[in-house]
All heavy atoms as a GROMACS GRO file, in nm:
protein
  465
    1MET      N    1  -0.180   1.162   0.773
    1MET     CA    2  -0.320   1.178   0.739
    1MET      C    3  -0.370   1.047   0.679
    1MET      O    4  -0.305   0.986   0.596
    1MET     CB    5  -0.334   1.292   0.637
    1MET     CG    6  -0.471   1.297   0.576
    1MET     SD    7  -0.505   1.437   0.469
    1MET     CE    8  -0.406   1.404   0.327
    2ILE      N    9  -0.486   1.006   0.722
    2ILE     CA   10  -0.549   0.886   0.667
    2ILE      C   11  -0.681   0.927   0.604
    2ILE      O   12  -0.761   0.996   0.665
    2ILE     CB   13  -0.574   0.781   0.777
    2ILE    CG1   14  -0.442   0.732   0.833
    2ILE    CG2   15  -0.657   0.666   0.722
    2ILE    CD1   16  -0.458   0.637   0.950
    3ARG      N   17  -0.700   0.885   0.480
    3ARG     CA   18  -0.827   0.908   0.410
    3ARG      C   19  -0.881   0.773   0.367
    3ARG      O   20  -0.806   0.689   0.319
    3ARG     CB   21  -0.805   0.994   0.285
    3ARG     CG   22  -0.772   1.137   0.310
    3ARG     CD   23  -0.893   1.218   0.357
    3ARG     NE   24  -1.011   1.206   0.276
    3ARG     CZ   25  -1.047   1.290   0.180
    3ARG    NH1   26  -0.972   1.395   0.153
    3ARG    NH2   27  -1.158   1.271   0.113
    4VAL      N   28  -1.008   0.753   0.382
    4VAL     CA   29  -1.072   0.628   0.341
    4VAL      C   30  -1.168   0.660   0.227
    4VAL      O   31  -1.252   0.748   0.238
    4VAL     CB   32  -1.150   0.564   0.460
    4VAL    CG1   33  -1.224   0.440   0.413
    4VAL    CG2   34  -1.054   0.532   0.574
    5PHE      N   35  -1.152   0.587   0.118
    5PHE     CA   36  -1.242   0.597   0.003
    5PHE      C   37  -1.312   0.464  -0.009
    5PHE      O   38  -1.248   0.360  -0.017
    5PHE     CB   39  -1.162   0.627  -0.125
    5PHE     CG   40  -1.094   0.761  -0.122
    5PHE    CD1   41  -0.968   0.774  -0.069
    5PHE    CD2   42  -1.158   0.873  -0.170
    5PHE    CE1   43  -0.904   0.896  -0.064
    5PHE    CE2   44  -1.095   0.997  -0.167
    5PHE     CZ   45  -0.970   1.008  -0.114
    6SER      N   46  -1.442   0.466  -0.010
    6SER     CA   47  -1.519   0.342  -0.013
    6SER      C   48  -1.620   0.348  -0.126
    6SER      O   49  -1.686   0.449  -0.147
    6SER     CB   50  -1.592   0.325   0.121
    6SER     OG   51  -1.669   0.208   0.119
    7GLU      N   52  -1.630   0.237  -0.196
    7GLU     CA   53  -1.724   0.232  -0.308
    7GLU      C   54  -1.786   0.093  -0.312
    7GLU      O   55  -1.716  -0.006  -0.302
    7GLU     CB   56  -1.649   0.262  -0.438
    7GLU     CG   57  -1.739   0.285  -0.554
    7GLU     CD   58  -1.661   0.348  -0.667
    7GLU    OE1   59  -1.580   0.277  -0.728
    7GLU    OE2   60  -1.681   0.466  -0.691
    8LYS      N   61  -1.915   0.087  -0.327
    8LYS     CA   62  -1.984  -0.042  -0.329
    8LYS      C   63  -2.067  -0.055  -0.456
    8LYS      O   64  -2.187  -0.073  -0.451
    8LYS     CB   65  -2.071  -0.055  -0.206
    8LYS     CG   66  -1.990  -0.053  -0.079
    8LYS     CD   67  -2.069  -0.107   0.035
    8LYS     CE   68  -1.989  -0.090   0.160
    8LYS     NZ   69  -1.929  -0.202   0.214
    9ILE      N   70  -2.000  -0.041  -0.569
    9ILE     CA   71  -2.068  -0.060  -0.697
    9ILE      C   72  -2.003  -0.175  -0.770
    9ILE      O   73  -1.895  -0.220  -0.733
    9ILE     CB   74  -2.065   0.069  -0.784
    9ILE    CG1   75  -1.922   0.109  -0.816
    9ILE    CG2   76  -2.140   0.181  -0.716
    9ILE    CD1   77  -1.911   0.228  -0.910
   10SER      N   78  -2.066  -0.222  -0.874
   10SER     CA   79  -2.015  -0.335  -0.950
   10SER      C   80  -1.876  -0.305  -1.004
   10SER      O   81  -1.846  -0.193  -1.045
   10SER     CB   82  -2.109  -0.366  -1.067
   10SER     OG   83  -2.050  -0.459  -1.154
   11THR      N   84  -1.792  -0.407  -1.006
   11THR     CA   85  -1.657  -0.391  -1.063
   11THR      C   86  -1.663  -0.378  -1.214
   11THR      O   87  -1.563  -0.345  -1.277
   11THR     CB   88  -1.566  -0.510  -1.025
   11THR    OG1   89  -1.627  -0.632  -1.068
   11THR    CG2   90  -1.543  -0.514  -0.876
   12ARG      N   91  -1.777  -0.400  -1.274
   12ARG     CA   92  -1.792  -0.388  -1.420
   12ARG      C   93  -1.821  -0.246  -1.464
   12ARG      O   94  -1.816  -0.216  -1.582
   12ARG     CB   95  -1.903  -0.480  -1.468
   12ARG     CG   96  -1.866  -0.627  -1.452
   12ARG     CD   97  -1.972  -0.716  -1.512
   12ARG     NE   98  -1.933  -0.854  -1.496
   12ARG     CZ   99  -1.983  -0.936  -1.406
   12ARG    NH1  100  -2.076  -0.895  -1.324
   12ARG    NH2  101  -1.942  -1.061  -1.398
   13VAL      N  102  -1.852  -0.159  -1.371
   13VAL     CA  103  -1.881  -0.019  -1.402
   13VAL      C  104  -1.752   0.048  -1.448
   13VAL      O  105  -1.647   0.030  -1.389
   13VAL     CB  106  -1.939   0.053  -1.278
   13VAL    CG1  107  -1.956   0.200  -1.305
   13VAL    CG2  108  -2.070  -0.010  -1.238
   14THR      N  109  -1.760   0.126  -1.555
   14THR     CA  110  -1.639   0.189  -1.608
   14THR      C  111  -1.604   0.320  -1.539
   14THR      O  112  -1.488   0.353  -1.526
   14THR     CB  113  -1.651   0.214  -1.760
   14THR    OG1  114  -1.766   0.294  -1.784
   14THR    CG2  115  -1.662   0.083  -1.835
   15HIS      N  116  -1.703   0.397  -1.494
   15HIS     CA  117  -1.674   0.523  -1.425
   15HIS      C  118  -1.682   0.497  -1.275
   15HIS      O  119  -1.787   0.463  -1.222
   15HIS     CB  120  -1.774   0.632  -1.464
   15HIS     CG  121  -1.752   0.759  -1.390
   15HIS    ND1  122  -1.639   0.836  -1.408
   15HIS    CD2  123  -1.825   0.821  -1.296
   15HIS    CE1  124  -1.646   0.941  -1.328
   15HIS    NE2  125  -1.759   0.934  -1.258
   16ARG      N  126  -1.569   0.512  -1.207
   16ARG     CA  127  -1.561   0.483  -1.064
   16ARG      C  128  -1.515   0.607  -0.990
   16ARG      O  129  -1.397   0.636  -0.981
   16ARG     CB  130  -1.464   0.369  -1.043
   16ARG     CG  131  -1.484   0.257  -1.143
   16ARG     CD  132  -1.516   0.122  -1.098
   16ARG     NE  133  -1.526   0.098  -0.961
   16ARG     CZ  134  -1.466  -0.002  -0.902
   16ARG    NH1  135  -1.388  -0.080  -0.969
   16ARG    NH2  136  -1.485  -0.023  -0.774
   17PRO      N  137  -1.607   0.687  -0.937
   17PRO     CA  138  -1.572   0.816  -0.878
   17PRO      C  139  -1.479   0.808  -0.756
   17PRO      O  140  -1.387   0.890  -0.744
   17PRO     CB  141  -1.705   0.879  -0.839
   17PRO     CG  142  -1.809   0.775  -0.856
   17PRO     CD  143  -1.751   0.663  -0.936
   18GLU      N  144  -1.498   0.714  -0.668
   18GLU     CA  145  -1.414   0.708  -0.548
   18GLU      C  146  -1.268   0.674  -0.580
   18GLU      O  147  -1.178   0.742  -0.531
   18GLU     CB  148  -1.472   0.611  -0.444
   18GLU     CG  149  -1.594   0.667  -0.373
   18GLU     CD  150  -1.564   0.794  -0.297
   18GLU    OE1  151  -1.488   0.790  -0.199
   18GLU    OE2  152  -1.619   0.898  -0.335
   19PRO      N  153  -1.240   0.573  -0.661
   19PRO     CA  154  -1.100   0.550  -0.696
   19PRO      C  155  -1.038   0.669  -0.769
   19PRO      O  156  -0.922   0.700  -0.750
   19PRO     CB  157  -1.105   0.426  -0.786
   19PRO     CG  158  -1.226   0.353  -0.741
   19PRO     CD  159  -1.324   0.461  -0.706
   20GLU      N  160  -1.117   0.736  -0.851
   20GLU     CA  161  -1.067   0.857  -0.920
   20GLU      C  162  -1.027   0.963  -0.818
   20GLU      O  163  -0.923   1.026  -0.830
   20GLU     CB  164  -1.171   0.911  -1.016
   20GLU     CG  165  -1.195   0.825  -1.138
   20GLU     CD  166  -1.072   0.816  -1.227
   20GLU    OE1  167  -0.996   0.914  -1.238
   20GLU    OE2  168  -1.051   0.709  -1.287
   21ARG      N  169  -1.111   0.984  -0.717
   21ARG     CA  170  -1.079   1.081  -0.612
   21ARG      C  171  -0.953   1.040  -0.537
   21ARG      O  172  -0.870   1.124  -0.503
   21ARG     CB  173  -1.196   1.095  -0.515
   21ARG     CG  174  -1.312   1.171  -0.573
   21ARG     CD  175  -1.421   1.192  -0.467
   21ARG     NE  176  -1.540   1.241  -0.530
   21ARG     CZ  177  -1.653   1.171  -0.545
   21ARG    NH1  178  -1.661   1.048  -0.499
   21ARG    NH2  179  -1.756   1.223  -0.606
   22ALA      N  180  -0.941   0.912  -0.508
   22ALA     CA  181  -0.823   0.862  -0.436
   22ALA      C  182  -0.696   0.884  -0.517
   22ALA      O  183  -0.594   0.928  -0.464
   22ALA     CB  184  -0.840   0.714  -0.404
   23VAL      N  185  -0.701   0.856  -0.646
   23VAL     CA  186  -0.584   0.875  -0.733
   23VAL      C  187  -0.548   1.023  -0.742
   23VAL      O  188  -0.430   1.060  -0.734
   23VAL     CB  189  -0.608   0.815  -0.874
   23VAL    CG1  190  -0.502   0.858  -0.972
   23VAL    CG2  191  -0.616   0.663  -0.866
   24THR      N  192  -0.647   1.108  -0.755
   24THR     CA  193  -0.622   1.252  -0.763
   24THR      C  194  -0.557   1.302  -0.635
   24THR      O  195  -0.458   1.376  -0.639
   24THR     CB  196  -0.754   1.328  -0.790
   24THR    OG1  197  -0.806   1.283  -0.915
   24THR    CG2  198  -0.731   1.477  -0.795
   25LEU      N  199  -0.611   1.262  -0.520
   25LEU     CA  200  -0.553   1.305  -0.392
   25LEU      C  201  -0.411   1.252  -0.377
   25LEU      O  202  -0.321   1.326  -0.333
   25LEU     CB  203  -0.640   1.258  -0.276
   25LEU     CG  204  -0.587   1.295  -0.138
   25LEU    CD1  205  -0.582   1.446  -0.120
   25LEU    CD2  206  -0.672   1.231  -0.030
   26ALA      N  207  -0.387   1.126  -0.414
   26ALA     CA  208  -0.253   1.069  -0.403
   26ALA      C  209  -0.154   1.144  -0.490
   26ALA      O  210  -0.042   1.175  -0.448
   26ALA     CB  211  -0.256   0.921  -0.443
   27ARG      N  212  -0.194   1.178  -0.611
   27ARG     CA  213  -0.108   1.251  -0.703
   27ARG      C  214  -0.074   1.389  -0.647
   27ARG      O  215   0.041   1.431  -0.646
   27ARG     CB  216  -0.176   1.263  -0.839
   27ARG     CG  217  -0.084   1.317  -0.946
   27ARG     CD  218  -0.153   1.325  -1.081
   27ARG     NE  219  -0.198   1.194  -1.124
   27ARG     CZ  220  -0.321   1.167  -1.165
   27ARG    NH1  221  -0.412   1.260  -1.170
   27ARG    NH2  222  -0.353   1.046  -1.203
   28GLU      N  223  -0.174   1.461  -0.596
   28GLU     CA  224  -0.152   1.594  -0.540
   28GLU      C  225  -0.065   1.589  -0.415
   28GLU      O  226   0.023   1.672  -0.396
   28GLU     CB  227  -0.287   1.659  -0.506
   28GLU     CG  228  -0.368   1.694  -0.629
   28GLU     CD  229  -0.511   1.734  -0.595
   28GLU    OE1  230  -0.550   1.728  -0.476
   28GLU    OE2  231  -0.585   1.771  -0.688
   29THR      N  232  -0.090   1.490  -0.331
   29THR     CA  233  -0.012   1.475  -0.208
   29THR      C  234   0.133   1.442  -0.240
   29THR      O  235   0.225   1.499  -0.181
   29THR     CB  236  -0.075   1.366  -0.119
   29THR    OG1  237  -0.212   1.400  -0.094
   29THR    CG2  238  -0.003   1.353   0.012
   30ARG      N  239   0.153   1.352  -0.334
   30ARG     CA  240   0.290   1.314  -0.372
   30ARG      C  241   0.363   1.430  -0.436
   30ARG      O  242   0.483   1.450  -0.414
   30ARG     CB  243   0.286   1.195  -0.466
   30ARG     CG  244   0.423   1.132  -0.485
   30ARG     CD  245   0.417   1.003  -0.556
   30ARG     NE  246   0.366   1.024  -0.691
   30ARG     CZ  247   0.316   0.928  -0.766
   30ARG    NH1  248   0.310   0.806  -0.719
   30ARG    NH2  249   0.273   0.953  -0.887
   31ALA      N  250   0.291   1.514  -0.512
   31ALA     CA  251   0.353   1.630  -0.575
   31ALA      C  252   0.401   1.730  -0.470
   31ALA      O  253   0.495   1.807  -0.494
   31ALA     CB  254   0.254   1.697  -0.670
   32ALA      N  255   0.339   1.728  -0.352
   32ALA     CA  256   0.379   1.817  -0.243
   32ALA      C  257   0.497   1.759  -0.165
   32ALA      O  258   0.540   1.817  -0.066
   32ALA     CB  259   0.261   1.840  -0.149
   33GLY      N  260   0.548   1.644  -0.208
   33GLY     CA  261   0.664   1.584  -0.144
   33GLY      C  262   0.631   1.492  -0.028
   33GLY      O  263   0.720   1.456   0.050
   34ILE      N  264   0.508   1.454  -0.016
   34ILE     CA  265   0.466   1.366   0.093
   34ILE      C  266   0.454   1.224   0.040
   34ILE      O  267   0.400   1.201  -0.068
   34ILE     CB  268   0.330   1.414   0.151
   34ILE    CG1  269   0.345   1.555   0.205
   34ILE    CG2  270   0.281   1.319   0.259
   34ILE    CD1  271   0.216   1.622   0.242
   35VAL      N  272   0.503   1.129   0.117
   35VAL     CA  273   0.496   0.989   0.077
   35VAL      C  274   0.352   0.941   0.085
   35VAL      O  275   0.281   0.968   0.182
   35VAL     CB  276   0.586   0.902   0.169
   35VAL    CG1  277   0.570   0.754   0.136
   35VAL    CG2  278   0.730   0.945   0.156
   36VAL      N  279   0.309   0.868  -0.018
   36VAL     CA  280   0.172   0.817  -0.025
   36VAL      C  281   0.178   0.665  -0.031
   36VAL      O  282   0.251   0.608  -0.111
   36VAL     CB  283   0.100   0.871  -0.150
   36VAL    CG1  284  -0.038   0.810  -0.162
   36VAL    CG2  285   0.093   1.022  -0.147
   37THR      N  286   0.099   0.600   0.055
   37THR     CA  287   0.092   0.455   0.055
   37THR      C  288  -0.055   0.413   0.045
   37THR      O  289  -0.128   0.416   0.144
   37THR     CB  290   0.153   0.395   0.183
   37THR    OG1  291   0.285   0.442   0.197
   37THR    CG2  292   0.151   0.244   0.178
   38PRO      N  293  -0.101   0.379  -0.075
   38PRO     CA  294  -0.240   0.335  -0.086
   38PRO      C  295  -0.255   0.192  -0.035
   38PRO      O  296  -0.167   0.108  -0.056
   38PRO     CB  297  -0.269   0.340  -0.236
   38PRO     CG  298  -0.139   0.361  -0.304
   38PRO     CD  299  -0.036   0.392  -0.202
   39VAL      N  300  -0.363   0.167   0.034
   39VAL     CA  301  -0.393   0.033   0.084
   39VAL      C  302  -0.531  -0.004   0.031
   39VAL      O  303  -0.626   0.071   0.046
   39VAL     CB  304  -0.395   0.030   0.239
   39VAL    CG1  305  -0.432  -0.107   0.291
   39VAL    CG2  306  -0.260   0.074   0.294
   40VAL      N  307  -0.538  -0.121  -0.032
   40VAL     CA  308  -0.662  -0.164  -0.095
   40VAL      C  309  -0.706  -0.294  -0.028
   40VAL      O  310  -0.628  -0.389  -0.019
   40VAL     CB  311  -0.643  -0.186  -0.247
   40VAL    CG1  312  -0.771  -0.234  -0.312
   40VAL    CG2  313  -0.593  -0.059  -0.311
   41HIS      N  314  -0.830  -0.297   0.015
   41HIS     CA  315  -0.883  -0.416   0.082
   41HIS      C  316  -0.892  -0.534  -0.014
   41HIS      O  317  -0.854  -0.645   0.019
   41HIS     CB  318  -1.020  -0.386   0.142
   41HIS     CG  319  -1.084  -0.504   0.206
   41HIS    ND1  320  -1.035  -0.563   0.320
   41HIS    CD2  321  -1.193  -0.576   0.171
   41HIS    CE1  322  -1.111  -0.666   0.352
   41HIS    NE2  323  -1.207  -0.676   0.264
   42GLU      N  324  -0.943  -0.512  -0.132
   42GLU     CA  325  -0.952  -0.616  -0.234
   42GLU      C  326  -0.901  -0.561  -0.366
   42GLU      O  327  -0.955  -0.462  -0.417
   42GLU     CB  328  -1.097  -0.660  -0.255
   42GLU     CG  329  -1.160  -0.730  -0.137
   42GLU     CD  330  -1.303  -0.768  -0.168
   42GLU    OE1  331  -1.321  -0.862  -0.250
   42GLU    OE2  332  -1.394  -0.705  -0.115
   43HIS      N  333  -0.797  -0.621  -0.422
   43HIS     CA  334  -0.739  -0.569  -0.546
   43HIS      C  335  -0.840  -0.567  -0.661
   43HIS      O  336  -0.833  -0.483  -0.749
   43HIS     CB  337  -0.613  -0.646  -0.586
   43HIS     CG  338  -0.641  -0.780  -0.645
   43HIS    ND1  339  -0.669  -0.890  -0.569
   43HIS    CD2  340  -0.647  -0.819  -0.774
   43HIS    CE1  341  -0.690  -0.993  -0.648
   43HIS    NE2  342  -0.678  -0.954  -0.773
   44LYS      N  343  -0.936  -0.655  -0.658
   44LYS     CA  344  -1.036  -0.657  -0.767
   44LYS      C  345  -1.120  -0.531  -0.768
   44LYS      O  346  -1.180  -0.497  -0.869
   44LYS     CB  347  -1.124  -0.780  -0.759
   44LYS     CG  348  -1.219  -0.781  -0.642
   44LYS     CD  349  -1.302  -0.907  -0.641
   44LYS     CE  350  -1.401  -0.904  -0.525
   44LYS     NZ  351  -1.485  -1.022  -0.524
   45ARG      N  352  -1.124  -0.456  -0.656
   45ARG     CA  353  -1.200  -0.333  -0.652
   45ARG      C  354  -1.132  -0.222  -0.732
   45ARG      O  355  -1.193  -0.122  -0.764
   45ARG     CB  356  -1.219  -0.285  -0.507
   45ARG     CG  357  -1.289  -0.383  -0.418
   45ARG     CD  358  -1.415  -0.439  -0.476
   45ARG     NE  359  -1.531  -0.360  -0.439
   45ARG     CZ  360  -1.645  -0.360  -0.506
   45ARG    NH1  361  -1.659  -0.431  -0.614
   45ARG    NH2  362  -1.746  -0.289  -0.466
   46LEU      N  363  -1.006  -0.238  -0.764
   46LEU     CA  364  -0.936  -0.138  -0.845
   46LEU      C  365  -0.967  -0.151  -0.993
   46LEU      O  366  -0.959  -0.056  -1.067
   46LEU     CB  367  -0.785  -0.150  -0.828
   46LEU     CG  368  -0.730  -0.101  -0.695
   46LEU    CD1  369  -0.580  -0.131  -0.689
   46LEU    CD2  370  -0.756   0.046  -0.678
   47GLY      N  371  -0.998  -0.269  -1.037
   47GLY     CA  372  -1.025  -0.292  -1.178
   47GLY      C  373  -0.967  -0.424  -1.222
   47GLY      O  374  -0.915  -0.500  -1.142
   48HIS      N  375  -0.973  -0.448  -1.349
   48HIS     CA  376  -0.924  -0.574  -1.404
   48HIS      C  377  -0.828  -0.547  -1.520
   48HIS      O  378  -0.844  -0.451  -1.594
   48HIS     CB  379  -1.041  -0.658  -1.457
   48HIS     CG  380  -1.139  -0.696  -1.351
   48HIS    ND1  381  -1.113  -0.794  -1.259
   48HIS    CD2  382  -1.261  -0.647  -1.319
   48HIS    CE1  383  -1.216  -0.806  -1.178
   48HIS    NE2  384  -1.307  -0.716  -1.212
   49GLY      N  385  -0.732  -0.633  -1.536
   49GLY     CA  386  -0.643  -0.633  -1.651
   49GLY      C  387  -0.586  -0.497  -1.688
   49GLY      O  388  -0.509  -0.438  -1.615
   50LEU      N  389  -0.624  -0.450  -1.806
   50LEU     CA  390  -0.571  -0.324  -1.857
   50LEU      C  391  -0.607  -0.204  -1.770
   50LEU      O  392  -0.532  -0.108  -1.764
   50LEU     CB  393  -0.619  -0.300  -2.000
   50LEU     CG  394  -0.563  -0.397  -2.104
   50LEU    CD1  395  -0.625  -0.368  -2.240
   50LEU    CD2  396  -0.412  -0.387  -2.112
   51ALA      N  397  -0.720  -0.210  -1.701
   51ALA     CA  398  -0.760  -0.100  -1.614
   51ALA      C  399  -0.655  -0.081  -1.504
   51ALA      O  400  -0.623   0.032  -1.467
   51ALA     CB  401  -0.897  -0.126  -1.553
   52LEU      N  402  -0.600  -0.189  -1.452
   52LEU     CA  403  -0.496  -0.178  -1.349
   52LEU      C  404  -0.368  -0.118  -1.407
   52LEU      O  405  -0.302  -0.038  -1.343
   52LEU     CB  406  -0.466  -0.314  -1.287
   52LEU     CG  407  -0.573  -0.368  -1.193
   52LEU    CD1  408  -0.537  -0.508  -1.146
   52LEU    CD2  409  -0.594  -0.277  -1.074
   53THR      N  410  -0.334  -0.154  -1.528
   53THR     CA  411  -0.216  -0.100  -1.594
   53THR      C  412  -0.233   0.050  -1.616
   53THR      O  413  -0.141   0.128  -1.590
   53THR     CB  414  -0.193  -0.170  -1.730
   53THR    OG1  415  -0.180  -0.310  -1.706
   53THR    CG2  416  -0.069  -0.118  -1.797
   54GLU      N  417  -0.349   0.090  -1.662
   54GLU     CA  418  -0.375   0.233  -1.683
   54GLU      C  419  -0.368   0.310  -1.552
   54GLU      O  420  -0.315   0.420  -1.546
   54GLU     CB  421  -0.512   0.253  -1.747
   54GLU     CG  422  -0.519   0.203  -1.890
   54GLU     CD  423  -0.661   0.203  -1.945
   54GLU    OE1  424  -0.752   0.252  -1.877
   54GLU    OE2  425  -0.678   0.152  -2.057
   55LEU      N  426  -0.421   0.252  -1.445
   55LEU     CA  427  -0.417   0.316  -1.314
   55LEU      C  428  -0.273   0.334  -1.269
   55LEU      O  429  -0.234   0.441  -1.221
   55LEU     CB  430  -0.495   0.234  -1.211
   55LEU     CG  431  -0.492   0.284  -1.068
   55LEU    CD1  432  -0.562   0.420  -1.059
   55LEU    CD2  433  -0.558   0.185  -0.975
   56ALA      N  434  -0.191   0.234  -1.287
   56ALA     CA  435  -0.050   0.243  -1.246
   56ALA      C  436   0.024   0.350  -1.326
   56ALA      O  437   0.108   0.422  -1.271
   56ALA     CB  438   0.018   0.107  -1.265
   57GLU      N  439  -0.007   0.365  -1.452
   57GLU     CA  440   0.060   0.464  -1.535
   57GLU      C  441   0.018   0.605  -1.499
   57GLU      O  442   0.096   0.699  -1.513
   57GLU     CB  443   0.030   0.438  -1.683
   57GLU     CG  444   0.100   0.315  -1.735
   57GLU     CD  445   0.061   0.282  -1.878
   57GLU    OE1  446  -0.027   0.348  -1.934
   57GLU    OE2  447   0.120   0.188  -1.933
   58ARG      N  448  -0.105   0.624  -1.450
   58ARG     CA  449  -0.154   0.758  -1.416
   58ARG      C  450  -0.102   0.807  -1.282
   58ARG      O  451  -0.104   0.926  -1.256
   58ARG     CB  452  -0.306   0.759  -1.412
   58ARG     CG  453  -0.369   0.749  -1.546
   58ARG     CD  454  -0.516   0.774  -1.539
   58ARG     NE  455  -0.571   0.739  -1.408
   58ARG     CZ  456  -0.693   0.696  -1.386
   58ARG    NH1  457  -0.774   0.683  -1.486
   58ARG    NH2  458  -0.735   0.667  -1.267
   59THR      N  459  -0.059   0.718  -1.195
   59THR     CA  460  -0.019   0.762  -1.061
   59THR      C  461   0.128   0.781  -1.050
   59THR      O  462   0.206   0.755  -1.133
   59THR     CB  463  -0.066   0.662  -0.952
   59THR    OG1  464  -0.015   0.534  -0.985
   59THR    CG2  465  -0.215   0.660  -0.943
   0.00000   0.00000   0.00000
């Protein structure tokens, strides 16, 4: 299954609904025993500095 999450808002915005949806889906899919491989077009779209660390800890 391939899902595409796209967001075109400033990277400075703190609430990012599409990445949140992607993380939630990845977590649920992985809990069902399915391998999840996220692919990101631009790493800066995930966040900066500590935001990336927090994202890694949540998934």
